[in-house]
C-alpha distance (Angstrom), angle and dihedral (degrees) to the residues before:
residue distance angle dihedral
M1 . . .
I2 3.87 . .
K3 3.71 110.1 .
G4 3.77 95.3 176.2
I5 3.88 93.5 78.8
F6 3.82 86.9 64.8
P7 3.90 123.2 70.5
I8 3.78 90.7 -144.3
V9 3.75 98.1 178.5
K10 3.77 91.5 57.4
L11 3.77 95.4 39.8
R12 3.90 90.1 57.4
N13 3.78 89.7 69.2
I14 3.81 97.9 53.6
E15 3.80 121.5 89.6
T16 3.73 112.1 -106.7
P17 2.84 144.2 -100.8
F18 3.86 100.4 50.1
Y19 3.79 141.4 137.7
Y20 3.86 115.5 -109.6
Y21 3.77 114.9 -157.3
D22 3.85 121.7 -158.8
M23 3.77 101.4 -147.7
E24 3.81 93.9 -174.8
L25 3.79 88.8 61.2
L26 3.89 91.7 44.8
N27 3.88 89.3 52.6
N28 3.74 92.8 46.7
T29 3.84 88.9 49.5
L30 3.86 91.5 51.1
K31 3.74 91.6 50.8
T32 3.76 89.9 52.1
V33 3.87 91.8 49.3
N34 3.80 90.9 48.1
T35 3.80 93.3 47.5
E36 3.77 98.1 46.9
A37 3.80 94.8 41.5
G38 3.76 90.5 46.0
K39 3.79 92.9 59.5
Y40 3.91 85.7 70.0
G41 3.68 102.6 28.9
F42 3.68 92.8 -112.9
E43 3.82 120.4 156.4
P44 3.83 118.9 -136.6
H45 3.74 124.3 -153.5
Y46 3.83 116.8 -165.5
A47 3.82 111.7 -125.5
I48 3.92 100.2 -128.8
K49 3.75 93.2 -162.9
A50 3.80 86.4 75.2
N51 3.84 93.0 65.6
A52 3.70 129.5 -17.8
N53 3.74 99.8 -176.1
P54 3.91 105.2 145.2
S55 3.82 94.8 -128.3
I56 3.84 92.1 49.3
L57 3.93 90.7 47.5
K58 3.83 93.8 48.2
T59 3.80 89.5 48.5
I60 3.91 92.8 51.6
A61 3.76 92.5 43.6
K62 3.87 89.1 51.2
A63 3.74 88.0 53.9
G64 3.76 91.9 62.3
L65 3.81 102.2 -107.2
G66 3.73 126.0 137.4
A67 3.79 125.8 -128.4
D68 3.85 132.3 -108.6
C69 3.82 108.6 -158.1
V70 3.75 130.3 -176.3
S71 3.74 99.7 -172.5
G72 3.79 144.8 31.0
G73 3.66 92.2 -104.3
E74 3.71 91.6 56.8
V75 3.72 92.5 48.2
D76 3.75 89.3 56.5
A77 3.87 93.3 45.6
A78 3.76 90.1 51.1
I79 3.93 91.1 52.8
K80 3.78 91.1 46.1
A81 3.79 92.5 48.5
G82 3.87 91.8 54.6
F83 3.86 103.0 -100.4
P84 3.77 107.2 149.9
A85 3.79 111.4 -115.6
S86 3.84 85.9 -129.6
K87 3.76 88.3 68.8
I88 3.78 99.8 43.4
V89 3.80 122.3 107.6
F90 3.75 126.1 -172.0
A91 3.82 123.2 -153.8
G92 3.85 135.8 163.0
V93 3.74 135.6 115.6
G94 3.81 95.9 -116.4
K95 3.84 109.2 46.0
T96 3.87 109.3 166.9
D97 3.78 124.1 -144.7
W98 3.81 96.5 -102.1
E99 3.78 90.5 49.9
I100 3.77 92.3 51.5
N101 3.78 90.5 45.0
L102 3.89 90.8 51.3
A103 3.85 90.2 52.2
L104 3.92 91.2 46.9
D105 3.69 92.9 48.7
N106 3.75 90.8 52.5
D107 3.78 93.9 46.7
I108 3.92 95.1 -129.2
F109 3.71 120.2 -170.7
C110 3.79 98.7 -102.2
F111 3.84 150.1 -35.9
N112 3.75 116.9 -113.9
A113 3.76 97.1 -142.7
E114 3.75 125.4 -153.8
S115 3.88 109.5 -178.1
I116 3.76 142.7 24.1
P117 3.83 93.1 -113.6
E118 3.82 88.7 53.5
L119 3.74 91.1 51.9
E120 3.86 91.2 50.4
V121 3.83 91.6 51.5
I122 3.80 93.7 46.9
N123 3.88 88.5 50.2
E124 3.80 91.9 49.9
L125 3.77 96.0 46.1
A126 3.88 91.2 44.5
G127 3.75 90.2 50.6
K128 3.82 92.4 53.6
K129 3.79 87.0 57.1
G130 3.83 96.5 45.2
K131 3.84 89.0 -117.0
T132 3.71 138.4 130.6
A133 3.86 113.7 -135.6
H134 3.78 119.8 -151.6
V135 3.74 113.8 -136.3
K136 3.85 135.1 -174.1
L137 3.79 118.3 -162.6
R138 3.85 115.0 -119.1
V139 3.82 104.3 -136.3
N140 3.79 129.0 -163.1
P141 3.80 102.5 -138.9
N142 3.90 91.1 -173.8
V143 3.75 91.3 -124.7
D144 3.79 118.2 150.5
A145 3.76 112.0 -131.4
H146 3.79 93.9 -164.6
T147 3.76 93.0 -130.9
H148 3.81 138.9 115.8
H149 3.72 110.8 -45.9
Y150 3.90 91.7 -125.1
I151 3.84 90.5 60.5
T152 3.74 101.7 36.8
T153 3.89 105.3 107.0
G154 3.77 110.4 162.4
L155 3.87 103.0 72.3
S156 3.87 121.6 106.7
E157 3.84 92.7 -110.7
N158 3.75 96.7 55.3
K159 3.82 120.9 106.0
F160 3.85 92.4 -119.8
G161 3.77 130.6 97.1
F162 3.72 135.8 -27.9
N163 3.75 126.7 -44.4
L164 3.86 116.5 -120.4
E165 3.73 94.5 -114.3
D166 3.81 93.7 56.5
L167 3.83 97.0 54.2
D168 3.82 96.6 95.2
D169 3.75 89.9 56.0
V170 3.75 93.0 47.4
I171 3.74 96.4 49.5
A172 3.80 88.1 49.5
K173 3.74 90.4 51.6
I174 3.78 92.6 51.4
K175 3.77 90.4 55.9
T176 3.98 87.1 63.4
L177 3.83 91.6 52.4
P178 3.88 106.5 81.9
N179 3.81 96.8 -169.4
L180 3.74 95.7 56.9
E181 3.88 131.3 80.8
F182 3.69 120.7 -163.0
I183 3.80 109.4 -137.4
G184 3.69 107.0 161.5
L185 3.81 157.9 -46.6
H186 3.75 129.1 -70.2
F187 3.78 126.7 -159.8
H188 3.81 132.4 -177.6
I189 3.83 120.4 171.7
G190 3.73 103.7 177.6
S191 3.67 148.1 -67.1
Q192 3.94 139.4 -80.8
I193 3.81 89.6 27.2
T194 3.77 111.3 179.3
D195 3.77 99.1 161.2
L196 3.82 102.7 77.2
S197 3.93 91.6 -167.7
S198 3.84 83.4 80.4
Y199 3.87 86.2 66.9
E200 3.76 91.8 48.5
N201 3.87 88.5 55.7
L202 3.82 88.3 49.8
C203 3.76 90.3 51.5
V204 3.82 91.7 52.5
R205 3.77 90.1 48.9
I206 3.80 93.8 50.8
N207 3.85 92.4 47.0
E208 3.76 90.5 51.8
L209 3.83 91.2 49.5
Q210 3.78 91.7 47.3
D211 3.72 91.2 53.4
E212 3.78 89.8 52.8
F213 3.82 92.0 51.2
E214 3.68 92.4 49.3
K215 3.77 88.9 55.3
K216 3.72 90.6 56.4
G217 3.85 94.2 44.5
I218 3.81 94.3 -110.4
Q219 3.84 113.3 149.1
V220 3.88 119.8 -147.6
K221 3.72 114.4 -160.8
N222 3.76 97.7 179.5
I223 3.80 138.0 32.2
N224 3.80 117.7 -166.9
I225 3.93 111.9 -168.4
G226 3.94 91.3 -170.7
G227 3.74 118.6 -141.0
G228 3.75 136.6 -90.3
L229 3.82 105.5 136.7
G230 3.74 109.1 155.0
I231 3.72 132.3 -135.5
N232 3.77 133.9 -142.6
Y233 3.86 106.2 -99.5
E234 3.92 92.2 176.1
H235 3.72 96.9 59.1
P236 3.80 112.3 27.0
N237 3.86 92.5 153.6
H238 3.74 94.4 54.6
M239 3.87 98.7 35.4
P240 3.76 104.7 32.4
I241 3.91 95.2 150.3
A242 3.80 120.9 53.5
D243 3.73 120.6 -119.6
F244 3.89 96.7 -91.9
E245 3.70 91.4 153.7
S246 3.83 93.2 65.1
Y247 3.87 92.6 37.9
F248 3.80 96.2 55.7
H249 3.92 93.4 36.5
L250 3.84 87.4 57.7
F251 3.69 94.7 57.3
G252 3.76 92.7 41.2
K253 3.78 88.8 55.9
H254 3.72 105.5 36.0
L255 3.79 105.0 32.1
K256 3.72 113.8 82.9
L257 3.76 102.4 -148.2
R258 3.79 118.9 -172.3
Q259 3.81 124.5 -124.3
G260 3.76 111.2 -73.6
Q261 3.83 94.0 10.1
R262 3.80 116.0 138.1
L263 3.90 120.5 -144.1
H264 3.82 118.3 -146.2
C265 3.79 126.3 -174.1
E266 3.82 133.1 -175.1
P267 3.82 113.5 -142.8
G268 3.75 115.6 176.5
R269 3.75 116.2 146.5
S270 3.67 94.7 37.4
I271 3.92 90.1 56.5
V272 3.81 100.9 49.5
A273 3.95 110.4 16.8
Q274 3.63 100.8 87.8
C275 3.83 97.3 42.9
G276 3.78 91.8 61.4
S277 3.89 129.2 75.1
L278 3.79 127.5 177.4
I279 3.86 106.7 -131.6
T280 3.77 112.7 -152.5
K281 3.83 134.9 169.1
V282 3.74 126.1 -130.5
T283 3.76 109.0 -114.2
Y284 3.86 98.3 -178.4
V285 3.82 139.5 -4.2
K286 3.86 104.1 -142.4
K287 3.79 118.3 -168.4
G288 3.80 120.4 -151.2
K289 3.84 129.7 -175.7
S290 3.82 95.3 -85.4
K291 3.75 106.5 10.0
Q292 3.77 144.4 22.4
F293 3.90 131.3 -124.0
A294 3.72 125.5 -141.9
I295 3.83 99.4 -154.7
V296 3.84 110.7 -158.1
D297 3.75 136.7 -170.8
A298 3.70 93.6 -121.6
G299 3.86 118.8 80.9
M300 3.78 144.3 174.3
T301 3.78 85.0 -73.0
D302 3.92 88.4 69.4
L303 3.72 98.1 36.0
I304 3.91 116.2 16.5
R305 3.85 100.0 171.8
P306 3.81 96.8 93.5
A307 3.78 92.2 47.9
L308 3.77 94.9 40.7
Y309 3.88 102.1 39.5
E310 3.90 101.9 12.0
A311 3.70 81.5 -115.6
Y312 3.85 120.9 179.3
H313 3.84 122.4 -125.1
R314 3.70 121.1 175.3
I315 3.88 112.1 -120.4
E316 3.79 124.0 -151.6
N317 3.87 130.1 -174.2
I318 3.74 97.8 -139.2
T319 3.92 95.5 -175.9
S320 3.79 101.5 49.9
D321 3.82 129.6 76.4
K322 3.81 94.2 178.2
E323 3.83 124.1 119.9
P324 3.91 114.2 -76.3
Q325 3.75 124.3 -96.9
K326 3.74 133.2 -178.6
Y327 3.82 119.9 -97.8
D328 3.69 143.3 167.1
V329 3.81 107.4 -131.7
V330 3.70 108.9 -145.2
G331 3.88 139.9 166.3
P332 3.79 134.3 -134.0
I333 3.81 96.7 -109.1
C334 3.89 117.5 125.7
E335 3.84 89.6 -119.0
S336 3.84 128.4 98.6
S337 3.80 87.8 -141.7
D338 3.87 91.5 63.6
V339 3.70 94.0 105.3
F340 3.84 124.0 125.1
L341 3.84 98.6 -170.8
K342 3.77 137.1 -15.5
D343 3.87 127.4 -143.5
T344 3.80 93.8 2.2
D345 3.77 124.2 156.5
L346 3.78 114.4 -115.0
N347 3.76 130.4 171.4
E348 3.86 102.4 -98.7
T349 3.76 103.1 -68.6
Q350 3.81 136.0 -150.3
R351 3.72 143.5 173.9
G352 3.84 110.3 -60.9
D353 3.92 97.6 22.3
L354 3.72 115.3 132.9
L355 3.73 120.5 -126.3
A356 3.75 125.7 -160.4
I357 3.92 114.6 -146.3
R358 3.80 98.3 -158.9
S359 3.83 135.5 -146.6
A360 3.80 89.1 27.5
G361 3.80 96.7 130.8
A362 3.86 91.4 103.9
Y363 3.67 123.8 59.9
G364 3.79 91.4 -5.0
E365 3.80 113.1 96.1
I366 3.70 94.6 19.6
M367 3.92 92.5 58.9
A368 3.79 95.5 45.8
S369 3.88 119.1 130.1
R370 3.70 141.8 -170.8
Y371 3.70 97.4 -123.3
N372 3.79 111.3 152.6
L373 3.79 81.9 23.7
R374 3.80 91.4 -84.7
K375 3.80 122.1 160.4
L376 3.73 118.8 -101.6
P377 3.78 113.5 -105.8
G378 3.67 118.7 -100.1
S379 3.81 126.9 -130.4
V380 3.82 138.8 -132.7
I381 3.61 131.8 -169.5
S382 3.78 121.5 -151.3
T383 3.73 95.0 -126.0
E384 3.75 94.3 59.0
I385 3.86 101.1 55.1
């Protein structure tokens, strides 16, 4: 446990539960991303779905990254946070008319399209505005990311994108749609990927596809490899920044880009996860026959990942120096799945102690709900306390 990263005296005066964001770590992470991507001329777009806290978005926009959006609300948030429209991409299988119109009105960089009906609607709406929409085709490369089945997205049976065998028909269709311009291919095989060999397999598949396109005289200006780089949830103190060096080097080595092609990527979790912690207060310590429970005021409404994915988050008692004991850390929600972690070692814990649930900067605050009519968690950034 490293308590020094938390200003405990100041945090005690804030109503729990809340998200605490270490902005120094976020800025160091962004510097690493820019340095490593810059070695190869790659263009990162931050995946807003990971965390749309306004302070987080403004910081990332200021660092010069683009934005990867999957809803009209995210497009709007990106624009308000200062992301240039020329660096905004819009993906998603179910884009509605108002979302497409919002993106067209703001002249975003491109749509990552996922079905022929979607292409037809974008063409129709762009035509009504006298505009030409740039589109990339999201392709299912049928590459297994070896991750949780809920967050695997690149297999042929997933709902996302076009299957490889359908691409010829899709390209032919685009040629009949006068208000669309095909500008590239988009891939995304999954999330929390720690086995980088999955990305090597993606490179092989993209290289093969590019060879086929070249034989048919089809030019591809942009390749988007998606995101998905994982982080170390077990050791956030010792590995606070994801291995961007190996990630970008892999694509620089194995992906055979053509002259003039631009490579885009969409990191999300790997940028923001480690800078965020959910701070919660111990309400009761309940002792059973064979175990004891630390009942906290945060619940699955504030951080749903453990209940939804059985995801692991390291938990630290940041206000106790006593000897460790075993606890189940549980929330107050009327659901048996409202458990953050079982049989974990915490410094001896009592009512009023503050616990930090680590690596919660991604898919934490953004997925919070008001189930049981609970308040949404607040947020605090390190530079403002």
